[in-house]
C-alpha positions in Angstrom: -62.3 16.1 -41.7 -64.6 17.3 -44.5 -67.6 19.5 -43.6 -71.0 19.6 -45.3 -74.3 21.2 -44.5 -77.2 19.5 -42.8 -80.9 19.9 -43.7 -81.1 23.2 -41.8 -77.7 24.5 -43.0 -75.7 23.7 -39.9 -72.1 22.5 -40.4 -71.7 18.9 -39.5 -68.9 16.3 -39.9 -69.0 13.9 -42.9 -65.9 12.1 -41.9 -64.3 11.1 -38.7 -60.6 12.0 -38.2 -58.4 9.2 -39.2 -61.1 7.4 -41.2 -61.5 7.2 -44.9 -65.1 6.0 -44.8 -67.9 8.6 -44.4 -70.1 8.4 -41.3 -73.7 9.6 -40.8 -74.1 13.3 -40.6 -75.5 14.9 -37.5 -77.7 18.0 -37.3 -76.9 21.0 -35.3 -79.0 19.5 -32.4 -76.9 16.3 -32.5 -79.4 14.0 -34.3 -78.2 11.6 -36.9 -79.6 11.9 -40.4 -81.6 9.1 -41.9 -79.0 8.5 -44.6 -81.1 6.0 -46.5 -84.1 8.3 -46.6 -81.8 11.1 -47.8 -80.5 8.8 -50.5 -84.1 7.9 -51.5 -84.9 11.5 -51.9 -82.1 11.7 -54.4 -83.4 8.6 -56.2 -86.9 10.2 -56.5 -85.4 13.4 -57.8 -83.3 11.6 -60.5 -86.4 9.6 -61.6 -88.4 12.9 -62.1 -85.6 14.4 -64.1 -85.2 11.3 -66.3 -89.0 11.2 -66.8 -89.0 14.8 -68.0 -86.0 14.4 -70.3 -87.3 11.2 -71.9 -90.9 12.5 -72.1 -89.8 15.6 -74.0 -87.7 13.4 -76.2 -90.7 11.4 -77.3 -93.0 14.5 -77.2 -95.0 12.8 -74.4 -96.5 10.1 -76.7 -98.0 7.8 -74.0 -96.8 4.5 -75.2 -93.2 5.8 -75.7 -92.9 7.2 -72.2 -90.9 4.9 -69.9 -91.2 6.1 -66.3 -94.9 6.6 -66.5 -95.4 7.0 -62.8 -92.4 9.1 -61.9 -94.5 12.2 -61.1 -95.5 10.3 -57.9 -92.0 11.3 -56.7 -93.7 14.5 -55.6 -96.0 12.6 -53.3 -93.0 10.7 -51.9 -91.3 14.1 -51.2 -94.4 15.2 -49.3 -94.3 12.0 -47.2 -90.6 12.4 -46.4 -91.2 16.0 -45.5 -93.9 15.1 -43.0 -91.6 12.5 -41.4 -88.6 14.8 -41.3 -90.7 17.7 -39.8 -91.6 15.5 -36.8 -88.0 14.2 -36.4 -86.3 17.6 -36.7 -88.8 19.8 -34.9 -91.2 18.0 -32.6 -88.9 18.3 -29.6 -87.8 21.8 -30.2 -90.9 23.8 -29.7 -90.2 24.8 -26.1 -87.3 26.8 -27.3 -88.6 27.9 -30.7 -91.4 30.2 -31.8 -93.5 29.8 -34.9 -91.7 32.8 -36.5 -88.3 31.1 -35.9 -89.5 27.9 -37.4 -90.8 29.6 -40.5 -87.6 31.5 -40.8 -85.6 28.3 -40.7 -87.7 26.8 -43.4 -87.4 29.8 -45.6 -83.6 29.7 -45.2 -83.7 26.0 -46.1 -85.9 26.2 -49.1 -86.1 29.7 -50.6 -82.6 30.4 -51.9 -83.0 27.7 -54.5 -86.5 28.9 -55.3 -85.0 32.3 -56.2 -82.2 30.6 -58.3 -84.7 28.3 -60.1 -87.1 31.2 -60.9 -84.2 33.4 -62.1 -83.0 30.6 -64.3 -86.5 30.3 -65.7 -86.6 34.0 -66.6 -83.2 33.7 -68.4 -84.4 30.6 -70.2 -87.6 32.3 -71.4 -85.7 35.4 -72.6 -82.7 33.8 -74.2 -83.7 30.3 -75.4 -82.0 30.1 -78.8 -84.7 27.6 -80.1 -87.9 29.5 -79.0 -88.5 31.2 -82.4 -91.5 33.5 -82.0 -93.3 31.4 -79.5 -92.3 33.5 -76.4 -92.6 37.1 -77.5 -94.2 38.6 -74.4 -93.9 42.2 -73.2 -91.1 42.7 -70.7 -93.4 44.2 -68.1 -95.5 41.0 -68.2 -92.4 38.9 -67.7 -91.3 41.0 -64.8 -94.6 40.7 -63.1 -94.5 36.9 -63.5 -90.9 36.9 -62.2 -91.8 38.8 -59.0 -94.7 36.5 -58.3 -92.4 33.5 -59.0 -89.8 34.8 -56.5 -92.6 34.9 -53.9 -93.6 31.3 -55.0 -97.0 32.6 -55.9 -99.0 31.4 -59.0 -98.8 33.7 -62.0 -100.9 33.8 -65.2 -99.9 31.3 -67.9 -97.3 32.3 -70.5 -97.1 31.3 -74.1 -95.2 28.0 -74.6 -95.5 27.1 -70.9 -98.7 25.1 -71.1 -101.0 26.5 -68.3 -98.5 26.0 -65.5 -99.2 28.0 -62.3 -95.5 28.7 -62.1 -94.5 29.3 -65.8 -90.8 30.1 -65.2 -90.2 26.9 -63.2 -93.0 24.4 -63.3 -91.9 22.3 -60.2 -92.4 25.4 -58.0 -96.0 24.4 -57.7 -95.0 21.6 -55.4 -92.7 23.9 -53.3 -95.8 26.1 -52.7 -97.6 23.0 -51.3 -94.5 22.2 -49.2 -94.7 25.7 -47.7 -98.4 25.2 -47.0 -97.6 21.9 -45.3 -94.9 23.5 -43.2 -97.3 26.3 -42.1 -100.0 23.7 -41.2 -97.4 21.8 -39.2 -96.4 24.9 -37.2 -99.9 26.1 -36.5 -101.9 22.9 -36.2 -100.4 19.5 -36.9 -97.7 19.6 -34.3 -100.3 19.9 -31.6 -102.3 16.8 -32.7 -101.9 13.4 -31.2 -100.9 10.4 -33.3 -104.5 9.1 -33.1 -105.9 12.3 -34.6 -103.2 12.4 -37.3 -104.1 8.8 -38.2 -107.7 9.8 -38.5 -106.9 12.7 -40.8 -104.6 10.4 -42.9 -107.5 7.9 -43.3 -109.9 10.6 -44.5 -107.3 12.1 -46.8 -106.4 8.7 -48.2 -110.0 8.1 -49.1 -110.3 11.4 -50.8 -107.0 10.8 -52.7 -108.2 7.4 -53.9 -111.6 8.7 -55.0 -109.9 11.5 -57.0 -107.4 9.1 -58.5 -110.2 6.7 -59.6 -112.2 9.6 -61.0 -109.3 11.1 -63.1 -107.2 8.0 -63.8 -104.0 9.5 -62.5 -102.4 11.6 -59.7 -100.2 13.5 -62.1 -102.2 16.7 -61.5 -101.8 20.0 -59.6 -99.3 21.9 -61.6 -101.7 23.7 -63.9 -104.5 26.1 -63.3 -107.1 23.6 -64.5 -105.9 21.0 -61.9 -104.7 23.3 -59.1 -107.4 21.9 -56.8 -105.5 18.5 -56.9 -102.3 20.0 -55.5 -103.8 20.2 -51.9 -105.3 16.7 -52.2 -101.9 15.3 -53.2 -100.3 17.1 -50.2 -102.7 16.1 -47.4 -102.3 12.4 -47.2 -98.6 11.9 -47.7 -97.5 14.9 -45.5 -99.8 14.0 -42.6 -98.9 10.3 -42.9 -95.2 11.1 -42.9 -95.7 12.9 -39.6 -97.9 10.2 -38.2 -95.3 7.5 -39.1 -92.6 9.5 -37.2 -94.9 9.7 -34.1 -95.4 5.9 -34.3 -91.9 5.0 -35.2 -91.2 2.9 -32.1 -94.4 0.8 -32.6 -93.9 0.1 -36.3 -92.3 -3.1 -37.8 -88.5 -2.9 -38.1 -87.6 -4.3 -41.5 -84.4 -3.3 -43.3 -83.6 -3.4 -47.0 -81.0 -0.7 -47.6 -80.8 2.2 -50.1 -80.1 0.2 -53.2 -83.0 -2.4 -52.9 -85.4 0.4 -51.9 -84.3 2.4 -54.9 -84.9 -0.6 -57.1 -88.4 -1.1 -55.7 -89.2 2.6 -56.2 -87.9 2.6 -59.8 -89.9 -0.6 -60.6 -93.1 1.0 -59.3 -92.4 4.0 -61.6 -91.8 1.7 -64.6 -95.2 -0.1 -64.5 -97.0 0.7 -67.8 -100.1 2.8 -67.8 -103.0 0.5 -66.8 -106.0 0.7 -69.1 -109.5 1.4 -67.9 -111.7 -1.7 -67.5 -115.4 -2.1 -66.8 -115.5 1.6 -66.0 -112.8 1.5 -63.4 -109.7 3.7 -64.0 -107.2 1.1 -62.7 -104.2 3.4 -63.4 -105.5 5.9 -60.9 -106.1 3.1 -58.4 -102.6 1.8 -58.9 -101.1 5.3 -58.3 -103.2 5.7 -55.2 -101.9 2.4 -53.8 -98.3 3.5 -54.4 -98.9 6.7 -52.4 -101.0 5.1 -49.6 -99.2 1.7 -49.2 -95.8 1.6 -51.0 -94.3 4.9 -50.0 -95.1 4.6 -46.3 -93.6 1.1 -46.4 -90.4 2.5 -48.0 -90.2 5.2 -45.4 -90.6 2.6 -42.6 -87.9 0.4 -44.1 -85.6 3.4 -44.8 -85.6 4.8 -41.3 -84.4 1.5 -39.9 -82.0 0.6 -42.7 -78.3 1.1 -43.1 -77.1 2.5 -46.5 -75.2 -0.7 -47.2 -71.5 -1.4 -47.6 -69.9 1.3 -49.7 -73.2 3.1 -50.2 -73.2 5.7 -47.4 -71.2 8.3 -49.4 -73.5 7.8 -52.4 -76.6 8.2 -50.2 -75.2 11.4 -48.8 -74.3 12.8 -52.2 -77.7 11.8 -53.6 -79.6 13.4 -50.8 -77.5 16.5 -50.9 -78.1 17.2 -54.6 -81.8 16.1 -54.6 -83.5 19.4 -53.9 -81.1 21.5 -56.1 -81.6 19.0 -59.0 -85.4 19.0 -58.6 -85.7 22.8 -58.5 -83.2 23.8 -61.2 -83.7 21.2 -64.0 -86.8 22.5 -65.6 -85.4 25.8 -66.9 -82.8 23.7 -68.8 -85.5 21.3 -70.1 -87.5 24.2 -71.5 -84.7 24.7 -73.9 -84.6 21.0 -74.7 -88.3 21.1 -75.3 -88.0 23.9 -77.8 -85.1 22.2 -79.5 -87.1 19.0 -80.0 -90.2 20.8 -81.1 -88.6 23.3 -83.5 -85.4 21.9 -84.8 -86.7 18.5 -86.1 -83.6 16.5 -84.8 -82.9 13.0 -86.1 -83.3 10.0 -83.9 -79.5 9.9 -83.4 -79.4 13.5 -82.3 -82.4 13.0 -80.0 -80.6 10.2 -78.3 -77.2 11.9 -78.1 -78.4 15.3 -76.9 -81.0 13.8 -74.6 -78.3 11.7 -72.9 -76.1 14.8 -72.7 -78.9 16.7 -70.9 -78.6 14.4 -67.9 -75.0 15.4 -66.8 -75.8 19.0 -67.7 -78.7 19.1 -65.2 -76.6 17.3 -62.6 -73.7 19.8 -63.0 -76.0 22.8 -62.8 -77.6 21.4 -59.7 -74.2 20.8 -58.1 -73.0 24.3 -59.0 -76.3 25.8 -57.6 -75.8 23.9 -54.3 -72.1 24.7 -53.8 -71.9 28.2 -55.1 -75.4 29.6 -54.3 -77.5 27.5 -51.8 -75.0 26.4 -49.2 -73.1 29.8 -48.8 -76.4 31.7 -48.6 -77.9 29.4 -46.1 -74.7 29.4 -44.0 -74.7 33.2 -43.8 -78.4 33.5 -43.1 -78.1 30.9 -40.3 -75.2 32.8 -38.8 -77.1 36.0 -38.9 -80.1 34.4 -37.3 -77.9 33.0 -34.4 -76.3 36.4 -34.0 -79.6 38.0 -33.3 -80.5 35.6 -30.4 
């Protein structure tokens, strides 16, 4: 029998004794994981990483970017998070305080935040291709580092655009995840499905209006667009929780992990849609993905089986999704400086860009196995010992 860690760090069985095929994991409270949804989280994370690698390779020239809409994976993460919040915690509040809930979420999320920010500091200091672009006083870097460890925005640094989290850009979305978790603990868990649906409708209208105004939802990571971070959080997170509350009344259609991954990938591959007659159709398309497509994928995913021979892949994909998302950017900062400052040939760009993919996967796996899972296991054990 092989053991893994569930979404809250509890040890669960991945294989039954005497069987060679993996079986669905169970949480500490005995609930089965939604293995297809776990696998789709991994699909979304991989699409984001490929988008960043390929975008840097072509220096973000619009017509050369392939996965134009991959940043919407963040909105998909928010929707999954809302759904999983309801599934994992709605029935536990009689025995759990708000403080205990927030502690559990910190244990689940923050060890990798610390690792990712530390990698970002190391990347900023020792990037061999940075030239003179990143000469910043050490005390300034330490201040940004401390704020990063707390997941708080810090002033922009040279050669890091105007990102709110300059040592690890994707941390902006983790901050929103924390805000969503706090909102769930204090307010959303008390609301009925009808009220949640009403909030989702209003949030969807606001999201669509902003998308039509800007022409894209790929906003929220910089200080100039920080206001969009909350707007991108509200609709998918509340809708995910609402879908969980309505799960028994929703249509039951099944497609499996692979077909749903293909659908998600195809949506990300749609070219940028040009403005026409004053309408920014690209923004409208991205809003439709978030408002209609992603909820439909979650509905299908919760009822679907992984498919023959796919369960192990779903489990592995879901397991590495968060480590991959939160550790890949410090590596890609180095790739960015190499592309910008070393003037590689087309053959070098292709070879080294492809090589970056297994490097990010290997780093994510090492961060999971040697950092995240051991720390979460110890913290969970210490938390149980205090009860």
